[in-house]
N, C-alpha and C positions, 0 to 999 in steps of 0.2 A: 288886168292890163287893158288900157284903152286901145281902140282900133288905131293901128299905125297909119301914118300918112301914105300917100300914093307911092312915093319913092322907096319907103321902107318895105312896102309890099312886093315890089318888083323882084327882088332877089329870090325870095321864097317861091314866087310864082314861076320864075324862070327855071328854078331847080325842079319844081314839080313838072314842068313841061319837058325838061330834059329826061327825067326819069320815066315819064309816061311813054314817050317815043311813039305816040299814036294820037289820033284825034280824041278829043275829050269834050264834054259839055262844060259850059260855063258853071253850071251848078256843081259839077264834080270838082272843078278847080276851086270854087268858093268854099266848098266843104273841106277840102284838103288844107286850104290856107287857114281857115278858122281853127281847125284841129292843130295845125303846126304852131300857130300863134297862141294857142291855149286861150281863146276868147270865150268868155262866159256868155250866158244868155243875156245878161245885162249889157255887156259890150255889144252884142249883136243887135240889141234893140235901141242903142244910142242913136238919137236923131240929129240930122243936120240942123243948123240954126233956123232954117225955113220951117222945120217941123213937119215937112211933107214926106221926106224919105230918110231911111236909116243911113248911117255912115258906112255900114258894111252890108251891102245888098246880098241877101241870102234867099 
């Protein structure tokens, strides 16, 4: 599954925040999203057209 666009990531992120009910690190949220979306290592390494940054910052 390719990395979803920004809008598609928002609902799972908001659900994570609601369930967490406490402060969390960005890294923890990113890990939870990657797991929920079943992103593969290849998905996580996908680069933006610039080739400088990955589409899913981990």
